[in-house]
N, C-alpha and C positions, 0 to 999 in steps of 0.2 A: 767477378771483378771485370770491368770493361776495359778493353785494350783499344785505345784509339789508333787508327791507322792514319798518319798524317800524309795527305797526298801532296804532290808537287804543287806549287803555287798556281799553275795554269789549269789545274783540275777544278771541276765544279761540283765534286761529290766528296762526302766524307763517309768512311766505312768504319763502323764501330763493331767490334767482335766481342761477344761474351758467351758464357755457358749458361744454359737455362736449367741445368740439372738433368735434362733428358736429351740434350744435344747442343749444338753450336748455333748461335744466332748472329747474323750479320745485319745490323741496322744501317740502312742507307739514308743519308741526309743530303739533299740538294738535287742536282740534275743528273739524270742518267740518259746518255745519248751515245751516238756512234763514237764519240771522242772518249767517253769515260768507261765504255763497256770493257775495254781491254783490261783496265785496272780491276774491275769487278771480277772478270773471269780469272785473273791471276789470284785474287783473294779466294775465290771459290775453290780453286785447286789446292791452295795452301791450307784452307780451313776444314776441308772434308775430313771427317773422323772415320777411322776404320770401324767396321762392324755395321750394325743396323741403325745407328742413330742418325736421323736426318739432319741436314743443314737447312736452316730456316732463314729466308730473306725477308726482313721486315721492311715493307715499302711504304709504311705509314707517313714517313717524313720526306718522301720523294716529291718534290714540287713540280718537276717537269720530267717527261720521258718522251723520246721520239720513237717513231715506228721501228727504226733499226734496232733499238734497244729492246723494245717489247718483242719483236720477232725473234731476236737472239735469245732472250730469256725463255720464250716458248720452246725453242730448239733445245736449250740446255735442260729444261724441265723434262722434255720427252726423252732425251738421252739418259738422264739419270733416274727416271721412273718408268722403265720399259715394261715392267711386269706388275705395276700397280703398287709395289712396295715403295713407300715414300722414302726417298733419299734427298730430295730437294723440295722444300715447301715455299711457296710465295704467299705471304700474308700481308694484310693491312693496306692494300691498295685503295686510295681514295677514288672518288668518281672520275676525276680527270684521267688518272692513270688507268682505271678500268676501261674508259673509253678508248684509249690508245690500244689496249690489248684487244678490244672489240674490233677496232678498225683493221687490225692485222689478222683477225680471226684466230686469236690465241687466248680468248678469255677463259677457256676451260682449265687453264693452268693455274688460275688464281684461286686460292682457298678463301672462302668467305664471301663469294660473289655469286649472283645468279648465274647458273651455267658452270660455275667453278666446281671442282671436285673437293669434297670434304676429306681429303687424304690426311690422315693423322697417324702418327706413330704412337704406340703405347707410351703414356707418360706426358704427352703434350696436351694441354688443355685446349678446348675449342677456341677458335679465334674470338677476339673480343668484339667482332663485328656482329655476331648473332648467335643464337642457340643452335643446337643440332649439328655440331661439327663446324660451326661458323657459317653455314649457309644462311642467306637472307631470304625471307619470303616477301616477294613484292605483290602488291595488290593487283 
């Protein structure tokens, strides 16, 4: 069951939390930037599950992201995955969002993108972006 998190009126992002059966998923809708990152970081802290189940950020409906947000997501990913055991997964980034991660040299944190790591916890299916753990093969 999805739990919508209603942001204050001046926010430009919606965060929907639901259980996937193998962990918690936060689906982001809207714009992620320096202004809205604080809200997301608060939600990340509140939604983390004890144990080994990762928290998944679904970026498929993010229509805008600035460099500050991409850089901070890269930092958060590195902090939560220091040993290669996935605790935070970033999935579903479209081409524009991938480009922002590339500009800040953080594209390796995206699952399902060229250069991204196919980190998956047991029970999580591959990303819908491509086979083989979600990695895309480019010509």
